[in-house]
C-alpha positions in Angstrom: 36.2 152.7 -21.5 34.1 151.7 -18.5 34.1 148.0 -17.4 30.9 146.1 -18.3 30.2 142.8 -16.8 29.5 139.8 -19.0 25.8 139.0 -19.1 25.1 135.9 -17.0 23.7 133.9 -19.9 27.1 134.1 -21.7 29.2 132.9 -18.8 30.1 129.2 -18.3 28.8 127.6 -15.1 31.5 125.8 -13.0 31.6 123.4 -10.1 34.4 121.6 -8.3 34.5 118.0 -7.0 36.8 115.5 -5.6 37.2 112.3 -7.7 35.3 110.2 -5.2 32.2 112.4 -5.5 32.5 113.2 -9.2 29.5 111.3 -10.4 27.2 112.6 -7.7 28.4 116.2 -8.0 28.1 116.0 -11.8 24.5 114.7 -11.6 23.7 117.6 -9.2 25.4 120.0 -11.6 23.4 118.7 -14.6 20.2 119.4 -12.6 21.2 123.0 -11.9 22.2 124.1 -15.4 19.6 126.0 -17.3 20.3 124.7 -20.8 22.0 121.5 -21.8 25.1 121.9 -23.8 28.5 120.3 -23.3 30.0 119.4 -19.9 33.8 119.3 -19.5 35.5 117.5 -16.7 39.1 118.5 -16.2 41.8 118.2 -13.5 41.8 121.5 -11.5 45.5 122.0 -11.5 46.1 121.1 -15.2 47.2 124.5 -16.6 47.0 123.4 -20.3 43.7 121.6 -19.9 45.3 118.6 -21.6 43.6 116.0 -19.4 39.9 116.6 -19.9 36.8 114.8 -21.0 33.9 116.4 -23.0 30.4 115.1 -22.5 27.4 116.0 -24.6 24.0 114.6 -25.5 22.8 114.2 -29.1 19.4 112.7 -29.5 19.1 109.6 -27.2 22.9 109.2 -26.7 25.5 110.8 -24.4 28.9 111.1 -26.0 32.1 110.9 -23.9 35.0 112.4 -25.8 38.4 112.0 -24.0 40.9 114.8 -24.8 38.4 116.3 -27.2 39.4 113.6 -29.8 36.2 112.9 -31.6 37.6 109.7 -33.1 37.9 108.2 -29.6 34.3 109.1 -28.6 32.5 106.6 -26.4 28.7 106.4 -26.7 26.3 105.7 -23.8 22.6 105.4 -23.4 22.3 107.8 -20.4 24.1 110.4 -18.4 24.8 108.1 -15.4 26.7 105.6 -17.5 28.6 108.4 -19.2 29.6 110.0 -16.0 30.9 106.7 -14.5 33.0 106.2 -17.7 34.2 109.8 -17.4 35.2 109.3 -13.8 37.3 106.3 -14.8 39.0 108.3 -17.7 39.6 111.3 -15.4 40.9 109.2 -12.5 43.5 107.6 -14.9 45.3 110.9 -15.3 44.9 112.1 -11.7 47.7 112.3 -9.2 45.8 112.2 -5.9 48.6 113.8 -4.0 48.9 116.8 -6.3 45.6 117.3 -8.1 42.7 116.1 -5.9 39.9 118.2 -7.5 38.0 118.0 -10.8 36.5 121.1 -12.4 33.0 120.5 -13.9 32.2 123.1 -16.5 29.1 123.7 -18.6 29.5 125.2 -22.0 26.5 126.1 -24.2 26.5 124.7 -27.7 25.4 127.3 -30.3 
């Protein structure tokens, strides 16, 4: 079977940031994505993706879901507030000596 590449619209978009620039880089990332879905922030070296935060917008609110546990969701009025909260949540699980980068991923919601 011949290898076929995955169509671009089916791939997730990814960016990487250090914790200090996470809000700014996430805002840039949100401007670049073609369709709004969910954004996941996770520590780059975390193999099991256990320390991550899911962000998505529903109507006028942005939801921040730590560890994908919907019962712990935080609700914000805009993306900037949500990103600052996500930075605090992500920084809490970050070992600056071992895991200095955060992966910012876009996932389409269908």
